[in-house]
Backbone bond lengths (Angstrom), bond angles and torsions (degrees), N, CA, C in turn:
res aa  C-N    CA-C-N  psi(-1)  N-CA   C-N-CA  omega(-1)  CA-C   N-CA-C  phi
1 M - - - 1.462 - - 1.522 109.66 -
2 I 1.331 115.52 147.99 1.460 122.26 -179.82 1.532 108.44 -126.33
3 T 1.318 116.59 139.91 1.460 120.50 -179.03 1.532 111.53 -65.11
4 S 1.340 115.14 157.27 1.467 119.76 -175.17 1.531 112.46 -134.33
5 C 1.334 118.09 22.31 1.466 120.17 -175.08 1.527 113.32 -89.48
6 S 1.328 117.64 -7.12 1.467 121.35 177.71 1.522 109.21 -100.47
7 P 1.346 118.81 106.92 1.469 120.33 -175.04 1.525 114.40 -64.58
8 G 1.342 116.50 -29.23 1.464 119.02 175.54 1.520 110.48 -64.95
9 W 1.314 116.27 -40.92 1.459 121.68 177.03 1.529 110.81 -66.09
10 V 1.329 117.37 -43.44 1.468 120.99 179.64 1.525 110.24 -59.06
11 R 1.316 115.73 -45.77 1.465 120.58 178.60 1.537 110.72 -60.80
12 F 1.323 115.66 -38.85 1.469 121.57 -179.48 1.521 111.11 -63.16
13 I 1.331 117.47 -47.79 1.466 119.32 -177.86 1.526 110.94 -70.38
14 E 1.335 117.54 -33.59 1.467 120.18 178.16 1.527 111.01 -62.54
15 K 1.325 117.05 -33.98 1.457 121.21 -176.94 1.531 113.19 -90.77
16 N 1.324 116.59 -33.40 1.467 119.81 -171.32 1.523 115.07 -106.37
17 F 1.344 117.36 -28.35 1.462 120.59 -179.07 1.533 110.97 -136.62
18 P 1.333 117.53 54.98 1.471 120.45 -176.17 1.521 113.62 -59.18
19 S 1.336 118.12 -26.34 1.463 121.21 -179.30 1.532 111.76 -69.19
20 L 1.346 116.23 -13.65 1.467 120.13 -177.95 1.528 112.92 -103.89
21 L 1.324 117.13 9.09 1.466 120.62 -176.13 1.528 113.29 -62.43
22 D 1.333 117.19 -26.24 1.467 119.44 179.79 1.529 112.42 -64.85
23 H 1.335 116.39 -15.96 1.467 119.81 178.79 1.525 112.29 -81.91
24 L 1.333 117.67 -16.05 1.464 121.10 -177.75 1.522 111.25 -70.36
25 S 1.328 116.05 138.61 1.456 120.39 171.43 1.524 108.70 -61.40
26 T 1.322 117.34 142.09 1.469 120.55 179.21 1.520 112.17 -84.90
27 C 1.325 117.26 -1.99 1.464 120.72 -179.83 1.532 111.07 -64.71
28 K 1.322 115.92 136.33 1.456 119.80 170.66 1.529 108.35 -68.44
29 S 1.310 116.78 163.24 1.462 119.58 175.63 1.532 108.77 -70.39
30 P 1.330 118.56 160.42 1.468 121.14 -174.77 1.521 115.04 -53.61
31 H 1.334 118.62 -43.97 1.469 117.96 -176.07 1.529 111.54 -71.70
32 Q 1.333 117.87 -29.40 1.466 120.26 176.33 1.533 109.93 -70.51
33 M 1.334 116.82 -39.67 1.465 120.44 174.43 1.522 110.12 -59.96
34 F 1.325 115.12 -45.83 1.460 120.70 -177.91 1.529 110.76 -59.94
35 G 1.339 115.82 -43.88 1.466 119.66 178.83 1.513 111.91 -61.61
36 A 1.335 116.01 -43.62 1.470 120.58 -179.88 1.526 111.42 -62.47
37 I 1.334 116.47 -39.37 1.461 120.57 -179.85 1.536 111.11 -73.63
38 I 1.329 117.11 -37.36 1.471 120.81 177.72 1.528 110.42 -59.71
39 K 1.345 115.70 -40.96 1.466 119.42 -175.29 1.526 113.11 -88.21
40 S 1.318 117.25 6.15 1.467 120.82 176.86 1.530 109.39 -125.94
41 Y 1.319 116.31 -80.98 1.463 121.67 -178.40 1.532 112.43 -58.43
42 Y 1.339 116.72 -52.60 1.464 121.13 -176.79 1.527 110.94 -64.94
43 A 1.339 116.52 -42.72 1.469 120.20 179.90 1.527 111.03 -59.77
44 K 1.323 116.03 -43.95 1.464 120.43 179.53 1.527 110.77 -67.10
45 K 1.332 116.03 -41.40 1.452 122.18 -178.91 1.531 111.21 -61.45
46 C 1.308 116.00 -38.51 1.467 121.52 -176.35 1.527 112.65 -101.00
47 N 1.343 116.18 7.26 1.470 121.80 178.32 1.537 111.87 55.76
48 I 1.334 114.66 51.31 1.466 121.49 179.15 1.524 109.11 -117.74
49 D 1.309 117.27 137.30 1.460 121.78 174.83 1.532 108.22 -68.10
50 P 1.335 118.82 117.79 1.474 120.33 -177.83 1.518 113.30 -58.12
51 N 1.323 117.16 -26.17 1.465 120.32 178.38 1.525 112.03 -69.62
52 K 1.329 116.76 -14.58 1.459 121.08 179.48 1.527 112.25 -99.12
53 I 1.342 115.71 2.15 1.461 120.10 177.33 1.528 108.99 -93.69
54 Y 1.318 116.36 127.09 1.472 121.40 176.23 1.524 106.97 -111.62
55 M 1.302 115.09 109.87 1.463 122.14 -172.98 1.529 111.18 -94.49
56 V 1.328 116.74 120.36 1.463 122.10 178.19 1.527 108.71 -118.94
57 S 1.319 117.01 127.92 1.466 121.90 176.73 1.522 109.37 -104.20
58 V 1.330 116.39 137.98 1.462 121.59 173.48 1.524 106.50 -101.71
59 M 1.313 116.53 116.67 1.465 121.53 -169.98 1.533 112.21 -128.54
60 P 1.329 117.33 149.94 1.469 120.73 174.77 1.525 111.86 -81.67
61 C 1.339 116.31 2.62 1.461 122.81 -167.10 1.527 111.60 -121.80
62 I 1.313 117.59 123.90 1.462 121.56 177.39 1.530 110.95 -67.38
63 A 1.330 117.23 -34.08 1.468 121.53 -178.20 1.527 112.47 -65.01
64 K 1.327 117.96 -17.11 1.465 120.34 176.54 1.527 111.21 -65.59
65 K 1.339 116.78 -25.28 1.458 120.72 176.45 1.528 109.82 -63.58
66 Y 1.334 114.72 -41.55 1.465 119.87 176.87 1.532 110.32 -69.40
67 E 1.331 115.94 -43.85 1.459 120.49 -175.61 1.532 111.90 -57.18
68 C 1.319 117.40 -44.61 1.469 119.48 -176.40 1.523 112.38 -67.79
69 Q 1.343 116.23 -15.52 1.469 120.22 179.45 1.530 112.79 -95.17
70 R 1.327 117.23 -5.14 1.464 119.66 178.27 1.523 109.82 -59.33
71 E 1.325 116.42 141.00 1.455 120.28 -176.81 1.521 112.67 -63.00
72 E 1.347 116.60 -24.82 1.465 119.84 -178.46 1.534 112.76 -75.02
73 M 1.323 116.99 -17.89 1.462 120.58 -172.24 1.530 112.83 -86.68
74 E 1.325 115.39 58.99 1.463 120.82 174.93 1.522 109.11 -154.02
75 V 1.320 115.67 159.61 1.460 122.37 177.13 1.522 108.06 -132.00
76 D 1.316 116.26 125.14 1.475 121.69 -178.78 1.528 111.43 52.62
77 K 1.336 115.43 42.26 1.469 123.99 177.76 1.533 113.49 65.94
78 I 1.321 116.80 17.19 1.463 121.79 174.66 1.531 107.84 -109.99
79 R 1.325 116.60 120.35 1.461 120.99 -177.41 1.529 110.24 -64.47
80 D 1.324 116.20 138.34 1.463 119.98 177.08 1.526 110.52 -62.43
81 V 1.325 115.41 -51.09 1.466 122.56 -178.01 1.522 108.21 -128.63
82 D 1.326 116.06 133.49 1.472 119.63 -176.40 1.522 112.81 -89.55
83 A 1.314 117.07 -32.15 1.468 119.60 -178.91 1.516 109.61 -155.19
84 V 1.335 114.67 154.13 1.462 121.33 176.23 1.519 108.18 -128.35
85 I 1.326 116.25 131.80 1.461 120.90 170.33 1.530 107.09 -119.11
86 T 1.304 116.09 152.70 1.462 119.65 -179.10 1.527 110.18 -87.51
87 T 1.309 116.10 164.23 1.463 120.15 176.73 1.528 110.28 -61.34
88 R 1.328 116.42 -34.57 1.461 120.08 178.90 1.528 110.84 -66.68
89 E 1.321 116.71 -40.07 1.468 120.35 177.97 1.526 111.37 -66.04
90 L 1.337 116.39 -39.86 1.463 119.78 178.19 1.528 110.07 -63.44
91 A 1.321 116.82 -40.99 1.471 120.63 178.64 1.523 110.95 -60.76
92 R 1.337 116.12 -40.10 1.470 119.90 178.22 1.520 111.00 -63.59
93 M 1.337 117.10 -41.80 1.468 121.21 178.86 1.526 111.25 -62.21
94 I 1.341 115.53 -41.48 1.468 120.31 179.35 1.523 110.38 -61.98
95 K 1.340 116.16 -43.35 1.466 119.94 179.60 1.525 111.49 -67.29
96 Q 1.335 116.50 -38.90 1.464 120.53 179.62 1.532 111.85 -61.51
97 R 1.335 116.70 -31.96 1.461 121.17 -179.22 1.530 112.21 -93.55
98 D 1.341 116.33 5.48 1.475 121.20 178.61 1.523 112.50 54.56
99 I 1.330 115.73 43.52 1.468 120.54 178.32 1.531 108.79 -89.16
100 D 1.317 116.02 124.55 1.455 121.33 178.68 1.527 108.74 -96.34
101 F 1.330 115.73 104.36 1.467 120.17 -175.07 1.527 112.36 -62.00
102 T 1.318 116.70 -32.94 1.469 119.37 -176.56 1.518 112.10 -67.38
103 S 1.319 117.43 -20.03 1.473 120.39 -178.93 1.534 112.59 -96.93
104 L 1.339 117.46 -3.19 1.462 120.24 -179.95 1.530 110.53 -77.50
105 E 1.319 115.69 140.36 1.461 120.06 177.72 1.525 109.87 -78.59
106 D 1.317 115.92 146.77 1.462 120.42 176.10 1.523 109.71 -68.08
107 S 1.322 115.89 147.78 1.462 120.30 176.86 1.527 108.42 -144.81
108 T 1.310 115.91 166.02 1.465 120.23 -178.18 1.518 110.44 -92.64
109 F 1.332 115.84 158.58 1.458 120.89 176.25 1.528 110.09 -75.78
110 D 1.315 115.48 163.37 1.464 120.34 177.87 1.518 110.60 -62.90
111 D 1.320 115.40 153.41 1.458 121.12 176.47 1.525 107.71 -131.13
112 P 1.328 120.34 126.68 1.475 126.25 4.66 1.535 112.66 -76.95
113 M 1.309 115.19 176.70 1.471 125.90 176.86 1.524 113.56 83.27
114 G 1.335 118.29 16.44 1.456 119.77 -178.44 1.512 115.51 -103.08
115 E 1.330 117.56 -1.65 1.467 120.88 -178.54 1.533 111.02 -83.89
116 A 1.322 116.13 138.56 1.469 120.53 176.50 1.523 109.07 -130.63
117 T 1.327 116.14 160.23 1.467 120.91 179.00 1.522 110.47 -125.21
118 G 1.325 115.03 162.76 1.459 119.53 175.02 1.510 111.67 -62.71
119 A 1.335 116.19 -34.02 1.468 120.53 178.40 1.525 110.59 -62.27
120 G 1.326 116.46 -35.58 1.460 120.21 177.76 1.517 111.42 -68.17
121 A 1.335 116.62 -37.73 1.464 120.95 -178.57 1.523 112.05 -64.07
122 I 1.331 116.36 -42.14 1.475 118.36 -174.75 1.524 113.49 -74.67
123 F 1.329 118.05 -4.34 1.467 120.73 172.56 1.523 110.83 -55.48
124 G 1.336 116.99 -23.71 1.459 120.79 -173.50 1.512 116.25 -77.04
125 T 1.321 117.82 -8.23 1.466 118.85 -179.38 1.525 110.25 -124.13
126 T 1.311 116.58 155.00 1.457 120.23 -178.75 1.531 110.65 -57.57
127 G 1.314 116.77 131.78 1.456 122.86 -177.11 1.517 113.59 92.89
128 G 1.330 116.92 -15.07 1.456 121.02 -176.29 1.521 114.64 -68.68
129 V 1.320 116.26 -39.04 1.467 119.94 178.73 1.526 109.83 -64.71
130 M 1.325 115.54 -44.19 1.459 120.80 177.53 1.527 110.96 -60.76
131 E 1.323 116.68 -46.26 1.466 120.68 -178.26 1.519 111.17 -63.38
132 A 1.324 117.41 -41.87 1.463 120.59 178.26 1.525 110.94 -62.06
133 A 1.336 116.01 -41.63 1.467 120.30 179.55 1.527 110.98 -65.92
134 L 1.333 116.64 -40.25 1.460 120.69 -179.49 1.529 112.03 -65.30
135 R 1.332 116.42 -35.32 1.468 119.36 178.96 1.535 110.84 -60.57
136 T 1.317 115.89 -42.54 1.461 119.55 179.10 1.518 111.24 -75.20
137 A 1.330 117.14 -44.05 1.467 121.04 -178.96 1.527 111.14 -59.16
138 A 1.324 116.88 -42.07 1.462 120.53 -179.24 1.529 111.08 -62.58
139 D 1.339 116.54 -45.13 1.473 120.24 178.75 1.519 111.28 -61.30
140 K 1.336 115.47 -45.43 1.470 119.93 -175.39 1.527 111.24 -69.57
141 L 1.317 117.98 -43.45 1.463 120.94 -176.30 1.527 112.61 -76.94
142 E 1.325 116.38 -31.41 1.467 120.02 177.06 1.534 111.17 -83.97
143 N 1.349 115.34 -15.03 1.468 121.96 -179.32 1.531 111.54 58.82
144 K 1.327 114.98 39.51 1.461 120.59 176.50 1.528 108.20 -162.12
145 E 1.324 115.88 168.07 1.459 120.01 179.70 1.529 110.07 -84.32
146 I 1.328 115.42 114.65 1.462 120.61 179.60 1.532 108.72 -83.63
147 K 1.309 116.17 128.18 1.465 121.00 -177.21 1.527 112.04 -82.50
148 N 1.334 116.77 -38.95 1.461 120.77 -179.03 1.527 109.21 -82.72
149 I 1.333 116.70 96.55 1.468 120.09 -171.42 1.529 113.50 -111.55
150 E 1.316 117.98 5.17 1.461 120.05 -179.20 1.528 110.06 -100.90
151 Y 1.323 115.47 121.51 1.468 121.71 -176.55 1.531 108.87 -106.18
152 H 1.323 115.19 82.16 1.470 120.44 -175.14 1.530 112.63 -67.92
153 Q 1.340 117.36 -18.06 1.472 119.78 -179.55 1.519 111.69 -61.36
154 I 1.339 117.13 -27.41 1.467 119.76 -176.06 1.522 112.64 -109.23
155 R 1.317 116.48 16.73 1.459 120.62 175.18 1.524 109.14 -97.93
156 G 1.325 115.78 166.13 1.464 119.88 178.19 1.516 112.70 104.65
157 E 1.326 115.56 175.25 1.465 121.08 -170.24 1.521 114.57 -95.84
158 K 1.318 118.48 0.85 1.457 120.62 179.25 1.527 110.28 -57.93
159 G 1.341 116.65 138.47 1.465 121.40 -174.46 1.512 114.46 -61.85
160 I 1.343 116.72 -39.89 1.465 121.99 176.05 1.527 108.40 -129.19
161 K 1.321 116.47 123.07 1.473 121.66 179.01 1.517 108.73 -118.89
162 E 1.316 116.18 139.30 1.462 121.45 -178.90 1.526 109.70 -125.44
163 A 1.326 116.11 152.00 1.463 120.11 176.90 1.520 109.90 -159.16
164 N 1.321 115.35 152.27 1.455 122.59 171.75 1.522 107.67 -111.37
165 I 1.316 116.45 116.54 1.463 121.53 -176.86 1.524 109.68 -110.53
166 N 1.327 116.64 124.88 1.463 121.24 179.53 1.530 109.49 -89.59
167 I 1.320 116.43 113.67 1.467 121.81 177.86 1.516 108.85 -125.53
168 N 1.309 114.99 119.16 1.468 121.91 178.25 1.539 112.02 53.67
169 G 1.323 115.69 40.98 1.459 120.30 176.44 1.510 115.17 82.68
170 K 1.338 117.36 0.83 1.465 120.27 179.43 1.522 109.88 -116.12
171 V 1.316 116.36 136.19 1.461 120.67 179.02 1.524 109.38 -85.93
172 I 1.330 115.96 118.30 1.458 121.97 177.72 1.525 108.04 -99.25
173 K 1.319 116.24 119.39 1.462 121.24 -179.78 1.519 109.06 -92.11
174 I 1.318 116.39 120.82 1.464 120.30 -175.90 1.523 111.19 -125.28
175 A 1.320 115.13 158.89 1.464 121.61 175.84 1.524 108.56 -142.88
176 V 1.316 115.16 147.49 1.463 122.04 177.89 1.520 107.79 -129.39
177 A 1.331 116.40 128.03 1.468 120.12 179.77 1.523 109.65 -129.77
178 S 1.325 116.50 139.57 1.466 120.51 172.25 1.522 107.80 -129.37
179 G 1.331 114.26 138.48 1.460 119.88 -172.99 1.520 109.92 95.47
180 L 1.320 117.55 133.29 1.462 120.25 -173.64 1.530 113.34 -70.74
181 G 1.319 117.52 -21.99 1.462 119.40 174.75 1.523 110.35 -64.63
182 N 1.320 116.21 -41.54 1.463 120.76 177.45 1.524 110.89 -71.44
183 A 1.329 116.10 -34.83 1.471 119.65 176.51 1.522 110.17 -61.31
184 R 1.320 116.44 -41.77 1.473 120.55 179.73 1.533 111.27 -60.13
185 K 1.336 116.37 -39.92 1.467 119.99 179.99 1.535 110.42 -60.23
186 L 1.346 116.41 -44.68 1.466 119.77 -179.70 1.524 111.03 -68.06
187 M 1.331 117.16 -38.11 1.466 120.31 -178.98 1.529 111.31 -66.82
188 E 1.328 116.34 -36.71 1.466 119.98 177.57 1.529 110.10 -64.24
189 E 1.332 116.53 -38.33 1.469 120.71 177.17 1.522 110.67 -62.19
190 I 1.324 116.14 -45.43 1.469 120.48 -179.76 1.527 110.00 -63.52
191 K 1.330 115.31 -43.88 1.468 120.50 -178.33 1.523 111.42 -61.41
192 E 1.318 115.90 -34.05 1.465 120.87 -179.21 1.524 112.35 -88.81
193 G 1.337 116.58 1.80 1.457 120.76 179.09 1.511 114.33 73.70
194 K 1.320 116.71 22.37 1.460 120.72 -177.03 1.528 113.57 -104.46
195 S 1.328 117.37 -0.95 1.460 120.15 -176.07 1.525 111.17 -77.36
196 P 1.351 117.91 127.78 1.468 120.93 179.32 1.524 113.03 -93.87
197 Y 1.357 117.08 2.88 1.458 120.50 -167.93 1.535 113.91 -86.50
198 H 1.345 114.25 148.88 1.456 121.07 173.04 1.533 110.58 -93.16
199 F 1.334 115.76 -35.37 1.467 120.55 -174.12 1.520 108.92 -143.01
200 I 1.349 116.00 133.11 1.460 121.64 -178.16 1.520 109.80 -129.44
201 E 1.319 116.06 133.92 1.468 121.00 171.77 1.523 108.39 -105.75
202 I 1.322 116.14 132.80 1.466 119.89 177.16 1.526 110.26 -131.56
203 M 1.324 115.34 130.58 1.459 123.31 173.18 1.523 108.24 -118.13
204 A 1.319 116.61 134.72 1.469 119.75 -178.26 1.526 111.83 -66.52
205 C 1.323 117.08 -36.19 1.465 120.42 -175.84 1.524 111.62 -89.61
206 P 1.328 118.84 131.70 1.459 121.55 176.70 1.528 110.82 -57.58
207 G 1.320 116.48 121.30 1.462 120.42 -177.35 1.509 112.88 96.32
208 G 1.353 116.55 -11.14 1.459 120.11 -179.95 1.514 112.64 93.45
209 C 1.331 116.36 -165.17 1.465 122.09 -173.53 1.526 113.45 -64.28
210 V 1.344 117.04 -24.92 1.467 118.87 178.81 1.526 111.62 -60.34
211 M 1.340 116.01 -21.99 1.462 120.80 178.71 1.525 111.02 -111.67
212 G 1.312 115.85 27.43 1.463 121.68 -179.58 1.522 112.71 -62.89
213 G 1.319 115.57 158.20 1.462 121.07 -177.78 1.506 114.95 -66.29
214 G 1.337 117.54 -13.69 1.459 121.00 179.65 1.511 113.80 -98.99
215 Q 1.339 116.29 4.51 1.459 120.98 -178.46 1.532 111.14 -78.26
216 P 1.332 117.68 159.89 1.467 120.76 175.31 1.527 110.60 -55.05
217 I 1.312 116.10 137.18 1.464 121.38 -177.65 1.524 109.63 -90.26
218 K 1.312 115.40 127.87 1.466 120.43 178.51 1.530 109.86 -98.89
219 K 1.314 116.49 140.79 1.457 121.48 179.74 1.520 110.68 -62.72
220 S 1.314 116.01 152.13 1.468 120.78 179.89 1.528 111.00 -61.18
221 S 1.337 116.65 -29.96 1.467 120.16 179.06 1.518 110.77 -65.23
222 I 1.337 116.85 -30.96 1.465 121.45 176.83 1.518 110.13 -79.90
223 R 1.329 116.38 -45.04 1.469 120.87 -176.97 1.530 112.14 -65.77
224 S 1.312 116.92 -24.25 1.463 119.93 179.99 1.531 112.05 -76.45
225 T 1.324 116.44 -17.51 1.469 119.61 -178.19 1.536 112.95 -117.06
226 V 1.334 116.62 -16.00 1.468 120.65 -176.25 1.526 109.86 -128.08
227 D 1.312 116.99 135.69 1.464 121.71 176.21 1.526 108.14 -84.99
228 V 1.324 115.61 90.60 1.463 121.49 -175.35 1.529 110.93 -60.38
229 R 1.332 115.61 -42.61 1.475 119.04 -178.93 1.509 111.34 -59.43
230 K 1.337 116.48 -45.28 1.463 119.96 -177.97 1.525 111.53 -65.64
231 L 1.326 117.15 -41.56 1.463 120.22 179.49 1.524 111.14 -61.88
232 R 1.333 116.15 -42.42 1.472 119.74 179.16 1.524 110.92 -67.13
233 A 1.324 116.95 -42.68 1.468 120.86 179.24 1.526 110.56 -64.68
234 D 1.346 116.85 -42.44 1.464 120.64 179.10 1.529 110.97 -61.34
235 A 1.330 116.53 -38.70 1.467 120.33 178.81 1.531 110.56 -62.74
236 I 1.335 115.86 -39.48 1.462 120.69 179.38 1.529 111.11 -66.77
237 Y 1.331 116.32 -43.02 1.466 119.30 178.98 1.533 110.92 -66.24
238 T 1.334 117.18 -30.74 1.465 120.33 176.16 1.531 110.59 -66.75
239 I 1.334 116.23 -40.51 1.470 120.37 176.03 1.526 109.79 -59.23
240 D 1.328 115.53 -43.37 1.468 120.57 179.02 1.528 111.03 -61.41
241 E 1.328 116.21 -47.80 1.466 120.75 -176.75 1.523 112.14 -62.80
242 K 1.333 116.37 -31.54 1.465 120.64 -178.15 1.527 113.01 -90.04
243 S 1.329 116.81 -4.54 1.466 120.58 -177.67 1.524 110.94 -72.69
244 T 1.325 115.46 141.78 1.461 120.79 176.57 1.522 110.17 -68.46
245 I 1.330 115.82 -39.10 1.468 122.32 178.74 1.522 107.88 -114.26
246 R 1.347 117.14 127.85 1.458 120.03 -174.65 1.527 113.13 -119.89
247 K 1.327 117.48 4.99 1.465 121.44 179.07 1.524 109.12 -124.74
248 S 1.319 115.88 134.75 1.466 120.95 -175.39 1.519 112.78 -56.76
249 H 1.332 117.22 -44.54 1.458 120.44 -174.26 1.530 113.32 -72.45
250 E 1.350 116.90 -8.84 1.459 120.41 178.38 1.525 112.47 -94.49
251 N 1.329 116.68 -0.49 1.461 120.61 177.48 1.534 109.09 -65.32
252 P 1.335 118.70 117.64 1.471 120.50 -176.72 1.518 113.47 -62.35
253 T 1.333 117.05 -30.73 1.471 119.60 178.13 1.522 110.38 -67.84
254 V 1.330 116.61 -42.69 1.466 120.96 177.85 1.523 109.78 -61.80
255 Q 1.315 116.56 -44.48 1.466 120.89 178.96 1.527 111.20 -60.53
256 K 1.315 115.76 -40.73 1.465 121.10 -179.26 1.525 111.25 -66.87
257 I 1.328 116.61 -40.80 1.467 120.68 -179.91 1.523 110.43 -63.57
258 Y 1.321 116.58 -41.64 1.469 119.03 177.33 1.524 110.94 -65.33
259 K 1.304 116.80 -39.90 1.464 120.44 -178.30 1.522 111.66 -67.47
260 E 1.334 116.50 -39.86 1.462 120.81 -173.91 1.527 113.80 -94.29
261 F 1.341 117.05 -19.17 1.464 118.16 -170.49 1.530 114.34 -138.62
262 L 1.325 117.65 -55.66 1.468 120.92 -172.21 1.523 114.33 -84.09
263 Q 1.328 117.44 -11.06 1.468 124.45 177.07 1.527 113.16 73.80
264 S 1.319 117.93 -68.44 1.459 120.90 -179.64 1.524 109.53 -160.90
265 P 1.346 117.56 155.99 1.474 119.86 176.71 1.530 110.38 -57.65
266 G 1.321 115.58 131.27 1.458 119.84 179.68 1.515 114.43 86.42
267 S 1.343 117.30 0.27 1.462 119.93 179.15 1.530 110.30 -68.47
268 K 1.315 115.78 166.89 1.459 120.65 -179.09 1.525 111.34 -61.06
269 I 1.334 116.23 -41.73 1.468 119.31 -178.19 1.536 110.72 -73.13
270 A 1.334 116.95 -32.23 1.469 120.03 176.31 1.524 110.15 -64.56
271 H 1.334 116.37 -40.94 1.463 120.27 177.68 1.522 111.12 -64.94
272 K 1.307 116.60 -35.82 1.465 120.27 -178.85 1.526 111.23 -61.87
273 Y 1.318 117.33 -42.30 1.458 120.65 -174.06 1.533 114.62 -98.17
274 L 1.314 117.73 -29.60 1.460 120.27 -170.69 1.524 114.84 -106.35
275 H 1.314 117.26 -10.48 1.466 119.89 -175.00 1.526 111.27 -118.37
276 T 1.324 115.34 163.15 1.458 120.94 -178.61 1.530 109.15 -148.66
277 H 1.326 116.93 -168.17 1.459 120.78 177.93 1.527 108.92 -141.90
278 Y 1.315 115.36 163.37 1.461 121.04 -177.83 1.523 109.43 -128.29
279 K 1.315 115.64 162.55 1.459 118.81 -177.25 1.522 109.91 -148.28
280 A 1.324 114.61 156.96 1.470 119.93 178.92 1.521 110.02 -63.03
281 Q 1.330 115.64 140.43 1.464 121.49 179.24 1.527 108.43 -121.17
282 K 1.337 116.18 151.11 1.458 120.21 175.59 1.528 108.55 -64.94
283 K 1.328 114.82 136.10 1.458 118.83 -179.85 1.528 110.73 -67.34
284 Y 1.309 115.60 -39.47 1.463 120.29 178.01 1.516 107.51 -131.69
285 N 1.304 117.17 127.52 1.463 121.48 177.94 1.536 108.62 -96.18
286 L 1.333 115.08 103.91 1.464 120.20 -176.64 1.516 112.13 -100.43
287 D 1.346 116.69 7.58 1.476 119.16 -179.22 1.528 110.77 -72.10
């Protein structure tokens, strides 16, 4: 199986390796899932007409603008997400309104839907999606709470990282790639039947979402002396380390949503709101 939360990567495989689309996870990306749940579970919970909800995602990724417009990203003719702005665009808006962030008082997130986990935070860096998945997979397959939840083998800036993870007596072969050049190398291996991996994470942007095309742009004078990717990734791992909850499946809000609405992972209603499908795309549109 291959991850599907990077829309640039999804677009790449649809155009360049359509024969391998069956390997893609059918899960929508996190913000598309969130939009679908906001306009269903949350709307019902708060007695709001979903047609009156306008969902805006703030993303580090320009390709998320395209993703939210895909025809598949809706349920019962209600769009999951209505608009996407980048972190850079949000920063510009804040500056235009002369908002001083340092003087703003802290406040809590809305409830329900305000709980976050460390596993969710590390989605933003290369290897983070894989690590979050492994934390849950290990608990579920071992049928116990695993204490050692940090998978350093798949951290770091290397373009392709490999590891063998022993879970419940079985060796799981995994790979993590960031950057589409590295993604192509792994796809060629799979196409030729040479891939030894069970699970692959791919991010279109080198370094993962922290280096997304919608992120604040740093001057070359700064980038020549500071490793921006590492600083951003380190900040994310610090958020994870300080989080009270560090595993996705232990999020009480997620547990509550399944209990009250989605029933169970893989259920028919979960597939309706949280999953999607992909299709081959023309490599070049000459029409």
